[in-house]
C-alpha positions in Angstrom: 0.0 0.0 0.0 2.8 2.4 0.8 4.3 1.9 -2.7 0.9 2.5 -4.3 0.4 5.8 -2.3 3.7 7.1 -3.9 2.6 6.4 -7.5 1.0 8.9 -9.8 -2.2 6.8 -10.1 -2.8 7.3 -6.3 -3.0 11.0 -6.8 -6.3 10.6 -8.6 -8.1 9.4 -5.5 -8.5 10.4 -1.9 -7.1 7.8 0.4 -8.1 7.1 4.0 -6.1 4.4 5.8 -7.7 2.8 8.9 -5.3 0.9 11.2 -7.8 -1.5 12.8 -5.7 -2.1 15.9 -5.8 1.7 16.5 -9.3 2.5 15.3 -11.5 -0.5 15.6 -14.6 1.7 16.0 -13.8 3.3 12.6 -13.3 -0.1 11.0 -16.7 -1.3 12.4 -18.4 1.9 11.2 -17.0 1.4 7.7 -18.2 -2.2 7.6 -21.6 -1.2 8.8 -22.0 1.7 6.4 -20.7 -0.2 3.3 -22.1 -3.6 4.1 -18.7 -5.1 3.4 -17.4 -7.6 6.0 -14.1 -6.5 7.5 -11.0 -8.3 6.5 -7.4 -7.4 7.1 -5.7 -6.2 5.0 -8.4 -4.9 2.8 -9.0 -2.2 0.2 -12.4 -0.6 -0.5 -13.2 1.9 -3.3 -16.0 4.1 -2.3 -17.7 6.5 -4.7 -20.6 8.7 -3.7 -20.8 7.0 -0.4 -21.1 3.5 -1.8 -18.5 0.7 -1.9 -18.2 -0.1 -5.6 -15.2 -2.4 -5.3 -13.2 -4.2 -2.6 -10.5 -6.8 -2.2 -8.4 -8.3 0.5 -5.3 -10.2 1.3 -3.2 -11.5 -1.6 -5.5 -9.9 -4.1 -4.1 -6.5 -3.1 -1.4 -5.8 -5.7 0.1 -2.7 -7.2 -1.4 -3.5 -10.6 -4.8 -4.2 -9.2 -4.8 -0.9 -7.3 -3.6 1.1 -10.4 -6.2 -0.5 -12.6 -9.1 0.2 -10.2 -8.4 3.9 -9.9 -7.9 4.5 -13.6 -10.5 7.1 -14.9 -13.3 5.8 -17.1 
């Protein structure tokens, strides 16, 4: 995730990182609001307040993240 945040594609989106061990209440609120069961690690793409994409664990790759934030 740190590498992705440094790439140009990441500049196209607002990123919010939740460290579950430090903010369990935030993690639970996100799961409740989106309807997506919490996993760790996990990435959610939220547009207009709706989770439109999510993945977790080994599916989180630099290429996957770059592809999902591409415009259009």
